[in-house]
N, C-alpha and C positions, 0 to 999 in steps of 0.2 A: 261358666257364663261367670266374667268378669265384671259382678253387681256392687256395692251396697247404695241398702236403703234408706233414705231418710224420711221420715213421718216427720208430718204439718199435725199441730197442732192449736188451737185457737187463734191470734193476732198473727202469730208465722202459717197456718195458713191461707189468711187474707193478707200476707205476702204477698205471698208465693203465688196466688188462687191455684192452689191444687191440695188435695191431702196428701200427696206423699208424692220425690220426686227416686228415680234411678240415676246414681252419681256409674254410671262406664268405667271404673278403675277397681285392680286385686287390693291397693295400700290411699289409704290417705289422711291425713289426720281432718278434727277437728279445725283447725287454722282454712286449713284445702277447700274441705265442705262450705265452710260459712263462705270462700269465696265463691264458691259453686253457686251457692246458694243467693249472695248478694244483686251476678250478672239473670240471672232469673225472676229477681227481688220489682215489684209492683210500686216498692218505694225503699229506696235502700236504707236509706237511719235510719229503718229504726226498727235493723240488722243486725245492730251492734250487741256482741257477745253479753255487754252487759249488766242483757236487759234479757236475754234467755238464756234459759235452762233446758241444756242440752245431755242426754242420756243414751250411749252408749249397750245396746244387750238390759235395754233398762236401771243401765246402771248409771248415775247421774259423775258430768266430764269432774270432777273441779274433783270428785272419789280416785280417780284415775291421774293421771297427767293433765288436766288441762285441757288448752287448748293444742299441746304438745302430744294431747293419744290418739295409737293410729289405728283407726278402723280398714275389716278387715274384708274380701267379699266374703257373701251372706249375715253380717252384722247390719244391722236394725237400729241403726240414730233416731232418735224421739227431740221436734224438738219441739219449748212452749216461750209462746213470749211471754217474760215475769210485765204483769199490768205494774204500776208503782202510783198510787195516791199523793197524795199533796192537800195545803190547805186552803 
């Protein structure tokens, strides 16, 4: 079966309303995965890639090719929203 597992933690879990989703694709870039999440989000404006930590098989996507990183069947994507504070 062709699928990519997306695990959601923290605020990302709340925004989507689930702890995980399955993306039925054999390959997908992080940009494509974020677009998929936008389609399934309860609150889309919070799903800004600047406010997310995204890991592919435990490796932060920024250490790979950022939003151009390509996930493939069997990969596990973990997404955590980053909380920013202010004064």
